[in-house]
BALOBA-1460 file (C-alpha; in Angstrom, 3 decimals):
// residues 344
<rec num="1" residu="m" x="-73.261" y="23.251" z="-26.789"/>
<rec num="2" residu="a" x="-69.951" y="21.334" z="-26.587"/>
<rec num="3" residu="r" x="-67.194" y="23.457" z="-27.418"/>
<rec num="4" residu="e" x="-66.049" y="21.262" z="-30.654"/>
<rec num="5" residu="t" x="-61.614" y="20.521" z="-29.830"/>
<rec num="6" residu="i" x="-59.054" y="20.677" z="-32.628"/>
<rec num="7" residu="l" x="-56.140" y="18.379" z="-32.462"/>
<rec num="8" residu="q" x="-53.637" y="19.882" z="-33.970"/>
<rec num="9" residu="p" x="-50.640" y="17.434" z="-35.933"/>
<rec num="10" residu="p" x="-47.785" y="17.350" z="-33.325"/>
<rec num="11" residu="g" x="-44.740" y="19.816" z="-34.861"/>
<rec num="12" residu="p" x="-41.482" y="17.928" z="-35.931"/>
<rec num="13" residu="p" x="-39.656" y="16.419" z="-33.582"/>
<rec num="14" residu="d" x="-36.860" y="18.342" z="-31.455"/>
<rec num="15" residu="d" x="-33.405" y="16.999" z="-32.545"/>
<rec num="16" residu="e" x="-31.706" y="16.506" z="-29.412"/>
<rec num="17" residu="e" x="-34.383" y="13.946" z="-28.828"/>
<rec num="18" residu="k" x="-34.468" y="12.035" z="-32.623"/>
<rec num="19" residu="d" x="-30.540" y="11.671" z="-32.223"/>
<rec num="20" residu="l" x="-28.665" y="10.745" z="-29.493"/>
<rec num="21" residu="r" x="-25.919" y="9.865" z="-31.280"/>
<rec num="22" residu="p" x="-22.760" y="12.066" z="-30.398"/>
<rec num="23" residu="q" x="-21.982" y="14.789" z="-33.547"/>
<rec num="24" residu="t" x="-18.367" y="15.401" z="-32.815"/>
<rec num="25" residu="m" x="-14.971" y="13.211" z="-31.669"/>
<rec num="26" residu="a" x="-15.367" y="15.449" z="-28.485"/>
<rec num="27" residu="d" x="-18.570" y="14.744" z="-27.668"/>
<rec num="28" residu="m" x="-17.968" y="10.843" z="-27.666"/>
<rec num="29" residu="v" x="-17.479" y="8.761" z="-23.964"/>
<rec num="30" residu="g" x="-15.379" y="5.772" z="-24.170"/>
<rec num="31" residu="q" x="-13.138" y="4.269" z="-26.426"/>
<rec num="32" residu="r" x="-10.133" y="7.054" z="-26.258"/>
<rec num="33" residu="e" x="-7.302" y="5.140" z="-27.321"/>
<rec num="34" residu="v" x="-9.040" y="4.591" z="-30.731"/>
<rec num="35" residu="i" x="-10.014" y="8.241" z="-30.983"/>
<rec num="36" residu="e" x="-7.444" y="9.142" z="-30.414"/>
<rec num="37" residu="r" x="-4.916" y="7.463" z="-32.946"/>
<rec num="38" residu="l" x="-8.309" y="7.943" z="-35.611"/>
<rec num="39" residu="r" x="-7.459" y="11.940" z="-34.914"/>
<rec num="40" residu="i" x="-3.278" y="11.688" z="-35.472"/>
<rec num="41" residu="v" x="-4.203" y="9.728" z="-38.712"/>
<rec num="42" residu="i" x="-6.757" y="12.186" z="-39.373"/>
<rec num="43" residu="d" x="-4.741" y="15.663" z="-38.222"/>
<rec num="44" residu="a" x="-2.145" y="14.137" z="-41.247"/>
<rec num="45" residu="a" x="-4.383" y="13.853" z="-43.640"/>
<rec num="46" residu="r" x="-5.709" y="17.678" z="-43.316"/>
<rec num="47" residu="k" x="-1.915" y="18.895" z="-43.158"/>
<rec num="48" residu="r" x="-1.213" y="16.926" z="-46.486"/>
<rec num="49" residu="s" x="-4.578" y="17.778" z="-48.106"/>
<rec num="50" residu="e" x="-5.037" y="14.045" z="-48.655"/>
<rec num="51" residu="c" x="-8.324" y="11.474" z="-48.611"/>
<rec num="52" residu="l" x="-8.057" y="9.724" z="-45.239"/>
<rec num="53" residu="g" x="-6.926" y="6.147" z="-45.564"/>
<rec num="54" residu="h" x="-9.595" y="3.591" z="-45.481"/>
<rec num="55" residu="v" x="-11.190" y="2.225" z="-42.348"/>
<rec num="56" residu="l" x="-12.389" y="-0.507" z="-40.497"/>
<rec num="57" residu="f" x="-14.340" y="-0.894" z="-37.547"/>
<rec num="58" residu="d" x="-15.310" y="-3.922" z="-36.136"/>
<rec num="59" residu="g" x="-16.792" y="-5.077" z="-32.548"/>
<rec num="60" residu="p" x="-20.349" y="-6.300" z="-31.036"/>
<rec num="61" residu="p" x="-23.337" y="-4.432" z="-31.930"/>
<rec num="62" residu="g" x="-24.129" y="-1.201" z="-30.182"/>
<rec num="63" residu="l" x="-20.325" y="-0.083" z="-29.483"/>
<rec num="64" residu="g" x="-20.225" y="2.911" z="-31.806"/>
<rec num="65" residu="k" x="-19.121" y="1.940" z="-35.279"/>
<rec num="66" residu="t" x="-21.992" y="4.246" z="-37.536"/>
<rec num="67" residu="t" x="-21.545" y="6.561" z="-34.542"/>
<rec num="68" residu="f" x="-17.251" y="6.606" z="-35.619"/>
<rec num="69" residu="a" x="-18.074" y="6.366" z="-39.109"/>
<rec num="70" residu="t" x="-20.567" y="9.910" z="-39.064"/>
<rec num="71" residu="v" x="-18.181" y="11.570" z="-36.978"/>
<rec num="72" residu="i" x="-15.495" y="11.226" z="-39.164"/>
<rec num="73" residu="p" x="-16.533" y="12.889" z="-42.081"/>
<rec num="74" residu="r" x="-17.673" y="15.777" z="-40.144"/>
<rec num="75" residu="e" x="-14.289" y="15.857" z="-38.865"/>
<rec num="76" residu="m" x="-13.088" y="15.943" z="-41.749"/>
<rec num="77" residu="g" x="-15.257" y="18.501" z="-43.438"/>
<rec num="78" residu="v" x="-16.022" y="16.569" z="-46.635"/>
<rec num="79" residu="p" x="-19.809" y="13.995" z="-47.120"/>
<rec num="80" residu="v" x="-20.002" y="10.521" z="-46.597"/>
<rec num="81" residu="a" x="-22.992" y="8.125" z="-48.373"/>
<rec num="82" residu="f" x="-24.680" y="5.027" z="-46.323"/>
<rec num="83" residu="t" x="-25.179" y="1.584" z="-47.683"/>
<rec num="84" residu="s" x="-24.907" y="-1.318" z="-46.470"/>
<rec num="85" residu="g" x="-23.254" y="-5.003" z="-47.518"/>
<rec num="86" residu="p" x="-27.020" y="-6.850" z="-47.679"/>
<rec num="87" residu="v" x="-27.588" y="-3.833" z="-49.901"/>
<rec num="88" residu="i" x="-25.362" y="-4.330" z="-52.883"/>
<rec num="89" residu="k" x="-25.926" y="-8.064" z="-54.114"/>
<rec num="90" residu="a" x="-23.957" y="-7.375" z="-57.552"/>
<rec num="91" residu="p" x="-21.008" y="-4.739" z="-58.539"/>
<rec num="92" residu="r" x="-23.272" y="-3.074" z="-60.946"/>
<rec num="93" residu="d" x="-25.241" y="-1.956" z="-57.634"/>
<rec num="94" residu="l" x="-21.654" y="-0.431" z="-55.792"/>
<rec num="95" residu="v" x="-21.270" y="2.030" z="-59.167"/>
<rec num="96" residu="p" x="-23.286" y="4.738" z="-58.788"/>
<rec num="97" residu="y" x="-21.318" y="5.083" z="-55.542"/>
<rec num="98" residu="l" x="-17.570" y="5.384" z="-56.678"/>
<rec num="99" residu="t" x="-18.838" y="7.193" z="-59.708"/>
<rec num="100" residu="n" x="-20.502" y="9.854" z="-57.753"/>
<rec num="101" residu="a" x="-18.589" y="9.933" z="-55.191"/>
<rec num="102" residu="s" x="-16.905" y="13.260" z="-54.312"/>
<rec num="103" residu="e" x="-12.602" y="13.732" z="-53.667"/>
<rec num="104" residu="h" x="-12.211" y="12.801" z="-50.765"/>
<rec num="105" residu="s" x="-16.054" y="11.867" z="-49.470"/>
<rec num="106" residu="v" x="-16.488" y="9.501" z="-47.668"/>
<rec num="107" residu="l" x="-18.348" y="5.864" z="-48.280"/>
<rec num="108" residu="f" x="-19.814" y="4.043" z="-45.160"/>
<rec num="109" residu="i" x="-21.007" y="0.295" z="-45.937"/>
<rec num="110" residu="d" x="-22.165" y="-0.976" z="-42.727"/>
<rec num="111" residu="e" x="-22.118" y="-5.025" z="-42.330"/>
<rec num="112" residu="i" x="-19.437" y="-5.266" z="-44.961"/>
<rec num="113" residu="h" x="-18.653" y="-8.992" z="-43.915"/>
<rec num="114" residu="r" x="-21.724" y="-9.380" z="-45.893"/>
<rec num="115" residu="l" x="-20.861" y="-8.576" z="-49.798"/>
<rec num="116" residu="p" x="-20.862" y="-10.864" z="-52.394"/>
<rec num="117" residu="t" x="-17.369" y="-12.663" z="-53.234"/>
<rec num="118" residu="g" x="-17.727" y="-10.582" z="-56.785"/>
<rec num="119" residu="v" x="-17.914" y="-7.182" z="-54.770"/>
<rec num="120" residu="e" x="-15.122" y="-7.950" z="-52.478"/>
<rec num="121" residu="e" x="-12.850" y="-8.023" z="-55.782"/>
<rec num="122" residu="y" x="-14.666" y="-5.213" z="-57.323"/>
<rec num="123" residu="l" x="-13.383" y="-2.751" z="-54.628"/>
<rec num="124" residu="y" x="-10.144" y="-3.885" z="-54.420"/>
<rec num="125" residu="t" x="-8.771" y="-1.894" z="-57.402"/>
<rec num="126" residu="a" x="-11.200" y="0.639" z="-56.298"/>
<rec num="127" residu="m" x="-9.475" y="0.635" z="-52.825"/>
<rec num="128" residu="e" x="-5.860" y="0.273" z="-53.654"/>
<rec num="129" residu="d" x="-5.589" y="2.476" z="-57.860"/>
<rec num="130" residu="f" x="-9.228" y="4.796" z="-57.436"/>
<rec num="131" residu="r" x="-10.032" y="2.681" z="-60.586"/>
<rec num="132" residu="i" x="-12.497" y="0.459" z="-61.366"/>
<rec num="133" residu="d" x="-13.319" y="-1.813" z="-65.023"/>
<rec num="134" residu="i" x="-16.578" y="-1.894" z="-66.631"/>
<rec num="135" residu="v" x="-17.884" y="-4.145" z="-69.289"/>
<rec num="136" residu="l" x="-19.345" y="-2.316" z="-72.102"/>
<rec num="137" residu="g" x="-21.141" y="-4.221" z="-74.638"/>
<rec num="138" residu="e" x="-21.755" y="-8.426" z="-74.923"/>
<rec num="139" residu="g" x="-20.666" y="-11.567" z="-76.320"/>
<rec num="140" residu="v" x="-17.800" y="-10.437" z="-78.941"/>
<rec num="141" residu="n" x="-18.710" y="-6.990" z="-78.844"/>
<rec num="142" residu="a" x="-17.811" y="-6.148" z="-75.763"/>
<rec num="143" residu="r" x="-15.146" y="-3.846" z="-74.614"/>
<rec num="144" residu="t" x="-13.834" y="-3.032" z="-70.813"/>
<rec num="145" residu="h" x="-13.402" y="0.887" z="-70.186"/>
<rec num="146" residu="n" x="-11.368" y="1.657" z="-67.448"/>
<rec num="147" residu="l" x="-13.019" y="4.648" z="-65.280"/>
<rec num="148" residu="w" x="-11.004" y="6.660" z="-62.649"/>
<rec num="149" residu="l" x="-12.522" y="7.456" z="-59.239"/>
<rec num="150" residu="k" x="-11.809" y="10.494" z="-57.120"/>
<rec num="151" residu="p" x="-9.806" y="9.836" z="-54.262"/>
<rec num="152" residu="f" x="-12.976" y="8.178" z="-51.775"/>
<rec num="153" residu="t" x="-12.219" y="6.871" z="-48.224"/>
<rec num="154" residu="l" x="-13.696" y="3.730" z="-47.576"/>
<rec num="155" residu="i" x="-15.380" y="3.477" z="-43.820"/>
<rec num="156" residu="g" x="-16.296" y="-0.610" z="-43.585"/>
<rec num="157" residu="a" x="-18.114" y="-1.789" z="-40.063"/>
<rec num="158" residu="t" x="-18.653" y="-5.225" z="-39.323"/>
<rec num="159" residu="t" x="-19.066" y="-7.630" z="-36.217"/>
<rec num="160" residu="r" x="-17.295" y="-10.505" z="-37.911"/>
<rec num="161" residu="a" x="-13.677" y="-9.287" z="-39.394"/>
<rec num="162" residu="g" x="-13.083" y="-12.889" z="-39.523"/>
<rec num="163" residu="m" x="-15.293" y="-13.642" z="-42.286"/>
<rec num="164" residu="l" x="-13.856" y="-10.611" z="-44.404"/>
<rec num="165" residu="s" x="-11.468" y="-11.921" z="-47.377"/>
<rec num="166" residu="g" x="-7.707" y="-11.034" z="-46.305"/>
<rec num="167" residu="p" x="-7.366" y="-9.467" z="-49.224"/>
<rec num="168" residu="l" x="-10.365" y="-6.853" z="-48.545"/>
<rec num="169" residu="r" x="-9.553" y="-6.918" z="-44.685"/>
<rec num="170" residu="d" x="-5.653" y="-6.320" z="-45.633"/>
<rec num="171" residu="r" x="-6.129" y="-2.951" z="-48.176"/>
<rec num="172" residu="f" x="-8.023" y="-0.820" z="-44.785"/>
<rec num="173" residu="q" x="-4.510" y="1.113" z="-44.086"/>
<rec num="174" residu="v" x="-6.986" y="1.685" z="-40.308"/>
<rec num="175" residu="r" x="-8.105" y="-1.024" z="-39.034"/>
<rec num="176" residu="e" x="-10.160" y="-0.392" z="-35.257"/>
<rec num="177" residu="h" x="-11.943" y="-2.804" z="-32.847"/>
<rec num="178" residu="l" x="-14.089" y="-1.080" z="-30.420"/>
<rec num="179" residu="g" x="-14.518" y="-2.900" z="-26.780"/>
<rec num="180" residu="f" x="-17.038" y="-2.541" z="-24.463"/>
<rec num="181" residu="y" x="-17.815" y="0.301" z="-22.078"/>
<rec num="182" residu="t" x="-17.130" y="0.440" z="-18.620"/>
<rec num="183" residu="v" x="-20.401" y="1.244" z="-15.908"/>
<rec num="184" residu="d" x="-18.552" y="5.229" z="-15.592"/>
<rec num="185" residu="e" x="-18.151" y="5.513" z="-19.423"/>
<rec num="186" residu="l" x="-22.360" y="3.994" z="-19.833"/>
<rec num="187" residu="a" x="-23.359" y="6.847" z="-16.641"/>
<rec num="188" residu="e" x="-21.636" y="9.343" z="-18.267"/>
<rec num="189" residu="i" x="-24.096" y="8.883" z="-21.352"/>
<rec num="190" residu="v" x="-26.486" y="7.991" z="-19.703"/>
<rec num="191" residu="r" x="-26.276" y="11.414" z="-17.968"/>
<rec num="192" residu="r" x="-25.537" y="13.560" z="-20.976"/>
<rec num="193" residu="n" x="-28.520" y="11.702" z="-22.953"/>
<rec num="194" residu="a" x="-30.951" y="12.343" z="-19.998"/>
<rec num="195" residu="k" x="-30.331" y="16.353" z="-20.357"/>
<rec num="196" residu="k" x="-31.267" y="16.057" z="-24.439"/>
<rec num="197" residu="l" x="-34.038" y="14.727" z="-23.522"/>
<rec num="198" residu="r" x="-34.718" y="17.153" z="-20.816"/>
<rec num="199" residu="t" x="-35.303" y="14.776" z="-18.091"/>
<rec num="200" residu="p" x="-33.605" y="14.858" z="-14.105"/>
<rec num="201" residu="i" x="-32.098" y="11.688" z="-13.265"/>
<rec num="202" residu="e" x="-30.239" y="11.143" z="-9.665"/>
<rec num="203" residu="a" x="-26.974" y="10.806" z="-9.924"/>
<rec num="204" residu="k" x="-27.993" y="6.357" z="-8.179"/>
<rec num="205" residu="a" x="-30.259" y="6.241" z="-10.762"/>
<rec num="206" residu="l" x="-27.779" y="7.052" z="-13.472"/>
<rec num="207" residu="m" x="-25.388" y="3.907" z="-11.902"/>
<rec num="208" residu="e" x="-28.365" y="1.605" z="-11.269"/>
<rec num="209" residu="i" x="-29.029" y="1.923" z="-15.636"/>
<rec num="210" residu="a" x="-25.159" y="1.903" z="-16.714"/>
<rec num="211" residu="c" x="-24.957" y="-1.305" z="-14.425"/>
<rec num="212" residu="r" x="-28.030" y="-3.106" z="-16.604"/>
<rec num="213" residu="s" x="-26.758" y="-1.858" z="-19.605"/>
<rec num="214" residu="r" x="-24.115" y="-5.104" z="-20.870"/>
<rec num="215" residu="g" x="-21.508" y="-2.701" z="-21.458"/>
<rec num="216" residu="t" x="-22.878" y="-1.326" z="-24.577"/>
<rec num="217" residu="p" x="-24.372" y="2.014" z="-25.274"/>
<rec num="218" residu="r" x="-27.042" y="0.484" z="-27.299"/>
<rec num="219" residu="v" x="-28.553" y="-0.421" z="-24.390"/>
<rec num="220" residu="a" x="-27.995" y="1.988" z="-21.891"/>
<rec num="221" residu="n" x="-29.812" y="4.622" z="-24.346"/>
<rec num="222" residu="n" x="-32.872" y="2.218" z="-24.485"/>
<rec num="223" residu="l" x="-33.060" y="1.761" z="-20.966"/>
<rec num="224" residu="l" x="-32.637" y="5.377" z="-20.161"/>
<rec num="225" residu="r" x="-35.834" y="5.564" z="-22.767"/>
<rec num="226" residu="w" x="-37.582" y="3.042" z="-21.155"/>
<rec num="227" residu="v" x="-36.983" y="4.393" z="-17.704"/>
<rec num="228" residu="r" x="-38.214" y="8.036" z="-18.936"/>
<rec num="229" residu="d" x="-41.414" y="6.713" z="-20.341"/>
<rec num="230" residu="y" x="-41.873" y="4.946" z="-16.965"/>
<rec num="231" residu="a" x="-41.076" y="7.995" z="-14.415"/>
<rec num="232" residu="q" x="-43.118" y="10.114" z="-17.439"/>
<rec num="233" residu="s" x="-46.257" y="7.403" z="-17.212"/>
<rec num="234" residu="k" x="-46.136" y="6.942" z="-13.197"/>
<rec num="235" residu="s" x="-44.951" y="10.100" z="-11.408"/>
<rec num="236" residu="d" x="-43.854" y="13.729" z="-12.436"/>
<rec num="237" residu="g" x="-41.082" y="12.978" z="-15.243"/>
<rec num="238" residu="k" x="-37.880" y="12.826" z="-13.058"/>
<rec num="239" residu="i" x="-35.853" y="9.145" z="-12.511"/>
<rec num="240" residu="t" x="-35.128" y="8.062" z="-8.841"/>
<rec num="241" residu="i" x="-33.938" y="5.673" z="-7.752"/>
<rec num="242" residu="q" x="-36.651" y="3.549" z="-7.280"/>
<rec num="243" residu="l" x="-38.261" y="4.385" z="-9.714"/>
<rec num="244" residu="a" x="-35.349" y="3.439" z="-12.146"/>
<rec num="245" residu="r" x="-35.497" y="0.034" z="-10.462"/>
<rec num="246" residu="d" x="-38.879" y="-0.558" z="-10.479"/>
<rec num="247" residu="a" x="-39.152" y="0.144" z="-14.355"/>
<rec num="248" residu="l" x="-36.212" y="-1.774" z="-14.977"/>
<rec num="249" residu="r" x="-37.517" y="-4.869" z="-12.581"/>
<rec num="250" residu="m" x="-41.169" y="-4.486" z="-14.888"/>
<rec num="251" residu="l" x="-39.414" y="-4.116" z="-17.937"/>
<rec num="252" residu="g" x="-37.410" y="-8.147" z="-16.950"/>
<rec num="253" residu="v" x="-33.734" y="-6.735" z="-16.333"/>
<rec num="254" residu="d" x="-31.600" y="-7.242" z="-13.584"/>
<rec num="255" residu="d" x="-29.267" y="-6.105" z="-11.500"/>
<rec num="256" residu="l" x="-26.757" y="-7.902" z="-13.393"/>
<rec num="257" residu="g" x="-28.282" y="-6.942" z="-16.855"/>
<rec num="258" residu="l" x="-29.571" y="-10.481" z="-17.578"/>
<rec num="259" residu="n" x="-32.952" y="-10.064" z="-19.498"/>
<rec num="260" residu="s" x="-35.892" y="-12.910" z="-19.139"/>
<rec num="261" residu="v" x="-34.816" y="-14.972" z="-22.216"/>
<rec num="262" residu="d" x="-31.351" y="-15.054" z="-20.815"/>
<rec num="263" residu="r" x="-32.943" y="-16.406" z="-17.361"/>
<rec num="264" residu="d" x="-34.734" y="-19.068" z="-19.581"/>
<rec num="265" residu="y" x="-31.966" y="-19.925" z="-21.205"/>
<rec num="266" residu="l" x="-29.914" y="-20.700" z="-17.924"/>
<rec num="267" residu="d" x="-32.982" y="-22.263" z="-16.318"/>
<rec num="268" residu="t" x="-33.444" y="-24.536" z="-19.048"/>
<rec num="269" residu="i" x="-29.826" y="-25.675" z="-18.720"/>
<rec num="270" residu="i" x="-29.352" y="-26.309" z="-15.177"/>
<rec num="271" residu="r" x="-33.503" y="-27.963" z="-14.975"/>
<rec num="272" residu="v" x="-33.589" y="-29.449" z="-17.586"/>
<rec num="273" residu="f" x="-30.327" y="-30.727" z="-18.539"/>
<rec num="274" residu="g" x="-28.219" y="-30.815" z="-14.854"/>
<rec num="275" residu="g" x="-26.201" y="-27.969" z="-15.562"/>
<rec num="276" residu="g" x="-25.050" y="-29.305" z="-18.617"/>
<rec num="277" residu="p" x="-23.273" y="-30.658" z="-20.780"/>
<rec num="278" residu="a" x="-26.468" y="-29.744" z="-23.860"/>
<rec num="279" residu="g" x="-25.641" y="-29.086" z="-27.586"/>
<rec num="280" residu="i" x="-27.581" y="-25.842" z="-28.543"/>
<rec num="281" residu="e" x="-29.958" y="-27.449" z="-30.573"/>
<rec num="282" residu="a" x="-31.416" y="-29.314" z="-28.028"/>
<rec num="283" residu="i" x="-31.509" y="-26.166" z="-25.698"/>
<rec num="284" residu="a" x="-33.488" y="-24.223" z="-28.650"/>
<rec num="285" residu="h" x="-35.701" y="-26.700" z="-28.896"/>
<rec num="286" residu="t" x="-37.146" y="-27.131" z="-25.485"/>
<rec num="287" residu="m" x="-36.477" y="-23.631" z="-25.026"/>
<rec num="288" residu="n" x="-38.732" y="-23.074" z="-28.804"/>
<rec num="289" residu="v" x="-36.452" y="-20.339" z="-30.327"/>
<rec num="290" residu="s" x="-34.235" y="-20.728" z="-32.993"/>
<rec num="291" residu="a" x="-29.960" y="-21.588" z="-31.966"/>
<rec num="292" residu="d" x="-29.431" y="-18.638" z="-34.138"/>
<rec num="293" residu="t" x="-30.658" y="-16.414" z="-31.502"/>
<rec num="294" residu="l" x="-29.308" y="-17.770" z="-29.131"/>
<rec num="295" residu="t" x="-25.784" y="-18.034" z="-30.151"/>
<rec num="296" residu="d" x="-26.327" y="-14.648" z="-31.940"/>
<rec num="297" residu="d" x="-28.114" y="-12.401" z="-29.186"/>
<rec num="298" residu="v" x="-27.798" y="-14.749" z="-25.768"/>
<rec num="299" residu="e" x="-24.824" y="-16.518" z="-25.506"/>
<rec num="300" residu="p" x="-22.219" y="-13.554" z="-26.225"/>
<rec num="301" residu="f" x="-23.520" y="-12.212" z="-23.005"/>
<rec num="302" residu="l" x="-23.441" y="-15.119" z="-20.933"/>
<rec num="303" residu="l" x="-19.899" y="-15.885" z="-22.314"/>
<rec num="304" residu="r" x="-18.284" y="-12.510" z="-21.246"/>
<rec num="305" residu="s" x="-20.692" y="-12.663" z="-18.043"/>
<rec num="306" residu="e" x="-19.072" y="-16.501" z="-16.911"/>
<rec num="307" residu="m" x="-22.222" y="-17.852" z="-17.196"/>
<rec num="308" residu="i" x="-21.990" y="-20.542" z="-19.194"/>
<rec num="309" residu="v" x="-19.192" y="-21.835" z="-20.973"/>
<rec num="310" residu="r" x="-18.712" y="-23.408" z="-24.586"/>
<rec num="311" residu="s" x="-17.390" y="-27.585" z="-24.304"/>
<rec num="312" residu="p" x="-16.749" y="-30.049" z="-26.914"/>
<rec num="313" residu="r" x="-19.245" y="-31.770" z="-25.708"/>
<rec num="314" residu="g" x="-21.949" y="-29.089" z="-25.263"/>
<rec num="315" residu="r" x="-23.090" y="-25.529" z="-22.881"/>
<rec num="316" residu="v" x="-22.334" y="-25.614" z="-19.111"/>
<rec num="317" residu="a" x="-23.693" y="-23.446" z="-16.783"/>
<rec num="318" residu="t" x="-20.352" y="-22.135" z="-14.170"/>
<rec num="319" residu="m" x="-21.377" y="-21.819" z="-10.188"/>
<rec num="320" residu="k" x="-22.009" y="-18.026" z="-11.373"/>
<rec num="321" residu="a" x="-25.416" y="-18.706" z="-13.167"/>
<rec num="322" residu="f" x="-26.324" y="-21.007" z="-10.151"/>
<rec num="323" residu="n" x="-25.900" y="-18.356" z="-7.458"/>
<rec num="324" residu="h" x="-27.385" y="-15.421" z="-10.538"/>
<rec num="325" residu="l" x="-31.046" y="-17.912" z="-9.620"/>
<rec num="326" residu="h" x="-30.692" y="-18.968" z="-6.111"/>
<rec num="327" residu="i" x="-30.257" y="-22.790" z="-7.400"/>
<rec num="328" residu="n" x="-28.175" y="-24.774" z="-4.935"/>
<rec num="329" residu="p" x="-26.029" y="-26.761" z="-7.501"/>
<rec num="330" residu="a" x="-25.930" y="-30.023" z="-4.600"/>
<rec num="331" residu="k" x="-29.834" y="-30.200" z="-4.703"/>
<rec num="332" residu="r" x="-30.497" y="-31.121" z="-7.965"/>
<rec num="333" residu="p" x="-33.551" y="-33.324" z="-8.626"/>
<rec num="334" residu="p" x="-33.327" y="-37.024" z="-9.282"/>
<rec num="335" residu="g" x="-32.554" y="-37.836" z="-12.814"/>
<rec num="336" residu="d" x="-31.234" y="-34.107" z="-13.654"/>
<rec num="337" residu="e" x="-27.051" y="-34.567" z="-12.629"/>
<rec num="338" residu="p" x="-25.135" y="-34.132" z="-15.146"/>
<rec num="339" residu="q" x="-22.667" y="-36.674" z="-17.113"/>
<rec num="340" residu="t" x="-19.244" y="-35.162" z="-15.487"/>
<rec num="341" residu="r" x="-18.975" y="-33.447" z="-12.325"/>
<rec num="342" residu="l" x="-19.027" y="-29.727" z="-13.006"/>
<rec num="343" residu="f" x="-18.791" y="-29.188" z="-9.669"/>
<rec num="344" residu="d" x="-16.274" y="-30.712" z="-6.619"/>
């Protein structure tokens, strides 16, 4: 008689594997100037026994805005509440966060640029005077009650600081823009997180992952997890340079960090539109994807990598894009020549 096998449910995931996010500023890599400035204002607020001034972080996705929002309360030793702009539809949705906030606590609003105008205006007095106005009753019997709040710190994060209204933007005493990371900084992030994941990795493999991470820690962490899974499935779990290259090749990420959609975008401009100029709507219809996907997810990295330029007439592929795809611009098929000479 065969022995019955009972599968036990897995235990809780390891904390370090569950969250690769740094816990303190000392653990953070990169953004050194931002960290130094934040340490000064945090130290000054501690010495005065006051709450930290309101902080606004802006920059592309994946660079550490939420990480800073979790680290700052730990450095201050205060609680933090999390919400996001799309969740707050009206001032009444914001009131519980403000009235329940303890003294010197932190309220973090992600994607703060998506707050409705009425909510932005409601924040003005809350941020400056720590006061909100609540309307009780309706019609002629309505009356306004001034409710005083405990001093708190508002931390906002946005990928589009220009969409914030001027009055709200000016009420943040500390405004920091997060830039992209260097390859060495990304390699250090990969090294630390590989250790947290208890995954042995070669130094050359560290650099290989870092070079393909688009200057973004979130991308580096995602690639590290994929390469780790590949190494555990195909080998003994140790990430070698060859395993890293094979895993990233299977994922479709090339040596510059471009994925299959990025290359399809460049190929469409070059093959269909002869290198450009081409309108974004025409490119999107040809690729059968939405124009918003291209402008938000694809074009930012290609622009930063100098693969394309935006001209008044549309998108134009640069010589670097032709070289990366191994296409000779002088050998276009008949009829594919652009209307203007792009390459001399």
